KOLFI-88361 format. One record per residue (C-alpha): residue number from 1; x negated, y, z. Coordinates in steps of 0.001 Angstrom, whole numbers. Each point is the difference from the previous one (the first is absolute). Layout:
+-----+---------+---------+---------+
:   n :       x :       y :       z :
+-----+---------+---------+---------+
: NUM :       X :       Y :       Z :
...
+-----+---------+---------+---------+
//
This chain:
+-----+---------+---------+---------+
:   n :       x :       y :       z :
+-----+---------+---------+---------+
:   1 :     160 :     -66 :     207 :
:   2 :   -1343 :    3528 :    -497 :
:   3 :      -6 :    2656 :    3075 :
:   4 :    3444 :    1388 :    -881 :
:   5 :    1741 :   -3773 :    -580 :
:   6 :   -1731 :    -976 :    3133 :
:   7 :    1417 :    3431 :    1734 :
:   8 :    3516 :   -1052 :   -1135 :
:   9 :    -249 :   -3362 :    1215 :
:  10 :   -1324 :     799 :    3517 :
:  11 :    2902 :    2970 :     534 :
:  12 :    2488 :   -2625 :   -1431 :
:  13 :   -1599 :   -2483 :    2571 :
:  14 :     409 :    2366 :    2973 :
:  15 :    3268 :    1118 :    -607 :
:  16 :    1144 :   -3927 :     -62 :
:  17 :   -1117 :    -341 :    3174 :
:  18 :    1122 :    3460 :    1556 :
:  19 :    2444 :     939 :    2411 :
:  20 :    2024 :    1825 :   -3148 :
:  21 :     664 :   -2765 :   -2040 :
:  22 :    2132 :   -1375 :    2282 :
:  23 :    1079 :    3654 :    1584 :
:  24 :     319 :    2811 :   -2013 :
:  25 :     564 :   -2092 :   -2990 :
:  26 :    1883 :   -2311 :    1102 :
:  27 :    2692 :   -1582 :   -2539 :
:  28 :    2924 :    -111 :    3204 :
:  29 :   -1018 :    4307 :     201 :
:  30 :    3345 :    1768 :   -1228 :
:  31 :   -1618 :    2588 :   -1750 :
:  32 :   -2508 :   -2744 :   -1826 :
:  33 :    3279 :   -1627 :   -1111 :
:  34 :    1742 :    3090 :   -1269 :
:  35 :   -3180 :    1310 :   -2142 :
:  36 :      41 :   -3972 :   -1264 :
:  37 :    3272 :     583 :    -815 :
:  38 :    -398 :    3136 :   -1532 :
:  39 :   -2683 :    -812 :   -2095 :
:  40 :    1402 :   -3380 :   -1353 :
:  41 :    3390 :    1730 :   -1302 :
:  42 :   -1959 :    2477 :   -1410 :
:  43 :   -2302 :   -2370 :   -2213 :
:  44 :    3125 :   -1782 :    -837 :
:  45 :    1390 :    3027 :   -1467 :
:  46 :   -3187 :    1042 :   -1586 :
:  47 :    -699 :   -3367 :   -1668 :
:  48 :    4127 :      72 :   -1022 :
:  49 :    -821 :    3076 :   -1455 :
:  50 :   -2917 :    -958 :   -2208 :
:  51 :    2175 :   -3158 :   -1174 :
:  52 :   -2212 :   -2705 :    2128 :
:  53 :    3158 :   -1133 :    2449 :
:  54 :     458 :   -2732 :    -202 :
:  55 :   -3833 :    -900 :    -101 :
:  56 :     772 :   -3189 :   -1531 :
:  57 :   -3172 :   -1174 :   -2179 :
:  58 :   -1726 :    3290 :     337 :
:  59 :   -3852 :    -772 :     824 :
:  60 :    -959 :    1569 :    3132 :
:  61 :   -3608 :     540 :    1628 :
:  62 :    -427 :    1716 :    3458 :
:  63 :   -3248 :    1509 :     988 :
:  64 :    -878 :      63 :    3794 :
:  65 :    2659 :   -2701 :     446 :
:  66 :   -1003 :   -1213 :    3431 :
:  67 :    2265 :   -2945 :    1013 :
:  68 :    2407 :     546 :   -2919 :
:  69 :    2637 :    1417 :    1937 :
:  70 :     876 :    2613 :   -2643 :
:  71 :     -24 :   -2429 :   -2542 :
:  72 :    2362 :   -2202 :    1707 :
:  73 :    2176 :    3233 :    -411 :
:  74 :     410 :    -254 :   -3307 :
:  75 :    1824 :   -3231 :      70 :
:  76 :    2894 :    1852 :    1649 :
:  77 :     195 :    2029 :   -3118 :
:  78 :    -199 :   -3005 :   -2565 :
:  79 :   -3672 :    -704 :    -524 :
:  80 :   -1053 :   -3755 :    -734 :
:  81 :   -2652 :    -641 :    2243 :
:  82 :   -2211 :   -1847 :   -2705 :
:  83 :    -261 :    3592 :   -1550 :
:  84 :   -1542 :    1447 :    3041 :
:  85 :   -3472 :     528 :     967 :
:  86 :   -1814 :    1425 :    3147 :
:  87 :   -3323 :     851 :     401 :
:  88 :   -2396 :    1066 :    2623 :
:  89 :   -3144 :     454 :    1031 :
:  90 :     710 :   -1682 :    3617 :
:  91 :    -417 :   -3779 :    -526 :
:  92 :    1814 :    -844 :    3479 :
:  93 :    2994 :    2194 :    -763 :
:  94 :     182 :   -1744 :   -3102 :
:  95 :     224 :   -2855 :    1988 :
:  96 :    2183 :     953 :    2026 :
:  97 :    2326 :     805 :   -3353 :
:  98 :    -157 :   -3909 :   -1015 :
:  99 :    1291 :   -1333 :    3522 :
: 100 :    2708 :    2848 :    -342 :
: 101 :     851 :     133 :   -3368 :
: 102 :   -1031 :   -2843 :   -1637 :
: 103 :    2147 :     374 :   -3363 :
: 104 :   -2173 :    3149 :    -646 :
: 105 :   -3177 :     404 :   -1995 :
: 106 :   -2500 :    2000 :    2439 :
: 107 :   -3497 :      79 :    -521 :
: 108 :   -3503 :    1287 :    2000 :
: 109 :   -1287 :    2260 :   -2973 :
: 110 :   -1867 :    3331 :    -316 :
: 111 :    2423 :    2713 :   -1347 :
: 112 :   -3056 :    1661 :   -1543 :
: 113 :    -581 :   -2836 :   -2009 :
: 114 :    3198 :   -1449 :    -953 :
: 115 :    -149 :   -3850 :   -1025 :
: 116 :    2745 :     686 :   -2060 :
: 117 :     965 :     643 :   -3728 :
: 118 :     945 :    3317 :   -1542 :
: 119 :    3375 :    1247 :    -280 :
: 120 :     887 :   -3451 :    1884 :
: 121 :    2769 :    1924 :    2412 :
: 122 :    3277 :    1985 :    -771 :
: 123 :    -253 :    1526 :    3533 :
: 124 :   -2812 :     -32 :    2382 :
: 125 :     931 :    1392 :    3543 :
: 126 :   -2368 :    2023 :    2145 :
: 127 :    1368 :      52 :    4040 :
: 128 :   -1934 :    2152 :    2392 :
: 129 :   -3667 :   -1160 :   -1906 :
: 130 :   -1712 :    3303 :   -1640 :
: 131 :     852 :    1352 :    3454 :
: 132 :   -2484 :   -2356 :    1484 :
: 133 :   -2775 :     597 :   -2633 :
: 134 :   -2279 :    2651 :    1467 :
: 135 :   -2589 :    -370 :   -2783 :
: 136 :    1174 :    1768 :   -3253 :
: 137 :   -2138 :   -1290 :   -2628 :
: 138 :    1591 :   -3157 :    1477 :
: 139 :    3436 :    1076 :      86 :
: 140 :    -730 :    1199 :   -4112 :
: 141 :    -623 :   -3537 :    -409 :
: 142 :    2423 :   -1938 :    1509 :
: 143 :    2403 :    2650 :   -1512 :
: 144 :   -1774 :   -1095 :   -3750 :
: 145 :     842 :   -3416 :     447 :
: 146 :    3321 :     280 :     936 :
: 147 :     335 :    2192 :   -3323 :
: 148 :   -1540 :   -2683 :   -1943 :
: 149 :    2211 :   -2732 :    1128 :
: 150 :    3189 :    1626 :    -310 :
: 151 :    1675 :    -476 :   -3409 :
: 152 :     423 :    2900 :   -1978 :
: 153 :    3018 :    1856 :     984 :
: 154 :    -323 :   -2306 :    2928 :
: 155 :     884 :    2006 :    3916 :
: 156 :   -1844 :     594 :    3413 :
: 157 :    1668 :     226 :    3012 :
: 158 :   -1316 :    2291 :    2241 :
: 159 :     426 :     131 :    3826 :
: 160 :   -2364 :    1574 :    1873 :
: 161 :   -1012 :    2714 :    2949 :
: 162 :    -344 :    3110 :    -972 :
: 163 :   -1146 :    1956 :    2620 :
: 164 :   -3241 :   -1002 :    1828 :
: 165 :     -44 :   -1526 :    3772 :
: 166 :   -2495 :    1908 :    2174 :
: 167 :     136 :   -3139 :    2581 :
: 168 :    -757 :   -2145 :   -3028 :
: 169 :   -3594 :     450 :   -1553 :
: 170 :     902 :   -3122 :   -2213 :
: 171 :    2949 :    1436 :   -2048 :
: 172 :     476 :    3166 :   -1819 :
: 173 :    3038 :    1657 :   -1862 :
: 174 :     289 :    -329 :   -3726 :
: 175 :    1604 :    3021 :   -1030 :
: 176 :    2111 :     322 :   -3291 :
: 177 :   -2628 :    1502 :   -1752 :
: 178 :   -2709 :   -2358 :     694 :
: 179 :    2523 :   -2990 :   -1155 :
: 180 :      93 :    1447 :   -3327 :
: 181 :   -3810 :     249 :    -332 :
: 182 :    -368 :   -3502 :    1040 :
: 183 :    2318 :    -633 :   -2964 :
: 184 :     -75 :    2227 :   -2836 :
: 185 :    1789 :   -2142 :   -2093 :
: 186 :    2788 :    -384 :    1450 :
: 187 :    3009 :    2219 :     541 :
: 188 :    2884 :      94 :    2992 :
: 189 :    1183 :    1812 :    2875 :
: 190 :    -952 :    -616 :    3642 :
: 191 :    2785 :     710 :    2555 :
: 192 :    -750 :     665 :    3996 :
: 193 :    1343 :   -2258 :    2145 :
: 194 :    -237 :   -1854 :    3572 :
: 195 :     774 :    2196 :    3045 :
: 196 :   -3334 :     269 :    2339 :
: 197 :    -872 :   -3403 :    1250 :
: 198 :   -1094 :    1717 :    3632 :
: 199 :    3704 :    1883 :    -190 :
: 200 :    2208 :   -3004 :   -1486 :
: 201 :   -1728 :   -2589 :    2770 :
: 202 :    1775 :    2192 :    2569 :
: 203 :    3441 :     491 :    -776 :
: 204 :    1282 :   -3407 :    1608 :
: 205 :    3659 :    -708 :    -176 :
: 206 :     773 :    3213 :   -1993 :
: 207 :   -2179 :   -1203 :   -2619 :
: 208 :    3154 :    -350 :   -2471 :
: 209 :     585 :    3932 :     885 :
: 210 :   -3037 :    1728 :     270 :
: 211 :   -2242 :   -1857 :   -2623 :
: 212 :    1893 :     853 :   -2818 :
: 213 :     736 :    3668 :     750 :
: 214 :   -3534 :     923 :     826 :
: 215 :   -1104 :   -2023 :   -2879 :
: 216 :    1359 :    3048 :   -1956 :
: 217 :   -2347 :    2174 :    1215 :
: 218 :   -2972 :    -220 :   -2520 :
: 219 :   -3092 :     816 :    1782 :
: 220 :     673 :   -3313 :    2581 :
: 221 :      44 :   -2171 :   -3073 :
: 222 :   -3550 :   -1596 :     -74 :
: 223 :    -157 :   -2489 :   -2902 :
: 224 :     611 :     408 :   -4033 :
: 225 :    1950 :   -2765 :   -2060 :
: 226 :     758 :     -45 :   -3640 :
: 227 :    -462 :   -1670 :   -3156 :
: 228 :   -2783 :     940 :   -2712 :
: 229 :      22 :   -1461 :   -3038 :
: 230 :   -2674 :    -737 :   -2526 :
: 231 :    -265 :    1521 :   -3062 :
: 232 :     909 :   -2671 :   -3194 :
+-----+---------+---------+---------+
//
């Protein structure tokens, strides 16, 4: 691994063993649940607007797939498991994914040099991927590989932090301008979404009322979601 790859691996392994993984980011937290539902609903609308629902035989790749949870959610949108591929730099996360989602094609792979064919995929997903890459040269190489494996006219589904977190030096915010600079051959809009997590996680029983109300404030939306389309 390069120094940047080793840093990313250390950061994810430290997070896995941290209290945050079982506390702040627990899937049982009402705020986390509300954020996930909001993103899933918005993603479904986006894919539908691009004529991709039901996904059916759409060939999908997720770069930085972890244990495959995001890919597995596509099954509820009509995706065929045999058409879903996930890659991640951490072999232990891929091994965990094989146990959780045995029908998915999950592979340990360096995203800077994807062992995949040119123009192989209709849709590529980058979900909180680039915010974890601090080395901008590495980010550019990963973006170039994503572009290479997308078919002409194919889509990139993007979801990631737009703000840096001063308490977490292992991530950086990725602005809309940054995204378009990484993918100059792609066109599309990005929309701010997801209520500030430290706030949403504290809403408790009032989450159903307060989450949608507070998320109306643009500055409190911490992520960008959108679809970019590669030129034909």
